[in-house]
GUMARTI-675643 format. One line per 10 residues: number of its first residue (from 1); their letters; for each residue x, y, z of C-alpha. Coordinates in steps of 0.1 Angstrom, whole numbers, padded with zeros to 4 digits. Example, Ala and Ser with C-alpha at 12.3 -4.5 7.8 and 13.67 -1.06 7.14 Angstrom:
<atoms>
1	AS	0123:-0045:0078; 0137:-0011:0071 $
</atoms>
This chain:
<atoms>
1	MKAMKLRPFI	0890:0057:0940; 0907:0082:0963; 0937:0104:0958; 0958:0111:0988; 0985:0135:0977; 1000:0152:0947; 1038:0156:0949; 1052:0176:0920; 1088:0173:0908; 1102:0208:0905 $
11	PSGTDYPRAV	1133:0214:0884; 1162:0229:0903; 1179:0247:0874; 1216:0249:0870; 1226:0252:0906; 1210:0224:0926; 1227:0231:0960; 1216:0268:0958; 1180:0257:0950; 1180:0233:0979 $
21	QFYIDLGFEK	1191:0261:1003; 1166:0285:0988; 1137:0262:0997; 1151:0257:1032; 1153:0295:1036; 1117:0298:1023; 1106:0276:1052; 1104:0240:1039; 1119:0211:1058; 1144:0189:1039 $
31	VYYSDELTIF	1133:0153:1047; 1154:0135:1021; 1185:0145:1001; 1206:0129:0974; 1226:0143:0945; 1196:0138:0922; 1166:0146:0944; 1155:0164:0976; 1121:0159:0992; 1107:0190:1010 $
41	KFDDIEFHLQ	1078:0192:1034; 1058:0218:1051; 1029:0205:1072; 1012:0180:1049; 1026:0196:1017; 1054:0178:1000; 1073:0183:0967; 1104:0168:0951; 1132:0191:0940; 1149:0174:0911 $
51	NYQNTELQHN	1185:0181:0901; 1174:0189:0866; 1180:0218:0842; 1156:0226:0813; 1152:0263:0808; 1121:0260:0786; 1104:0238:0812; 1114:0259:0842; 1102:0291:0826; 1068:0275:0819 $
61	YMVELCVQDL	1063:0256:0851; 1039:0269:0877; 1028:0256:0911; 1000:0268:0934; 1007:0267:0971; 0975:0273:0991; 0984:0287:1025; 0963:0298:1055; 0979:0332:1062; 0993:0348:1030 $
71	DAWWQHIQDS	1004:0379:1049; 1026:0358:1072; 1043:0342:1042; 1048:0376:1027; 1064:0389:1059; 1086:0358:1061; 1098:0364:1025; 1106:0400:1033; 1123:0392:1067; 1145:0364:1052 $
81	ELVNKYDIRV	1156:0388:1024; 1152:0360:0998; 1151:0386:0970; 1185:0399:0978; 1201:0366:0988; 1189:0347:0957; 1181:0374:0932; 1146:0361:0927; 1115:0380:0917; 1084:0383:0939 $
91	KPPQIQPYGK	1052:0403:0938; 1034:0412:0970; 0999:0399:0978; 0974:0411:0953; 0939:0401:0942; 0943:0382:0909; 0918:0384:0879; 0907:0348:0888; 0896:0361:0923; 0923:0347:0946 $
101	RAIHLIDTAG	0947:0368:0965; 0982:0357:0956; 1019:0362:0960; 1038:0355:0928; 1073:0342:0935; 1097:0331:0908; 1123:0307:0923; 1160:0303:0915; 1153:0282:0884; 1125:0304:0870 $
111	VLWHMTE	1095:0283:0883; 1065:0305:0892; 1049:0298:0925; 1014:0312:0931; 1010:0314:0969; 0973:0318:0975; 0949:0319:1004 $
</atoms>
């Protein structure tokens, strides 16, 4: 047996078009779009943004995105002013208790992204 990819389905929250634009501004490429689903890609990483609202799920959903240069991602987040534009929460790179250096970013729906290197 061999696994090739893992493509999570991320809930968009109440404002699907805003969530789509957020991920574009974060740096992901939109490779498919419909009223129900958008597929995003960055290099070999892909995920599905689902036009779906469930507050309990969204506030308990976490994704880890492993990146090569965490400082470059942090700079991009700062330069693109995502915090002001989308009223999201983000913490700068820090060493976590589990040993990885990570940015914690809570997206427009409340999903917590652990960006690690």
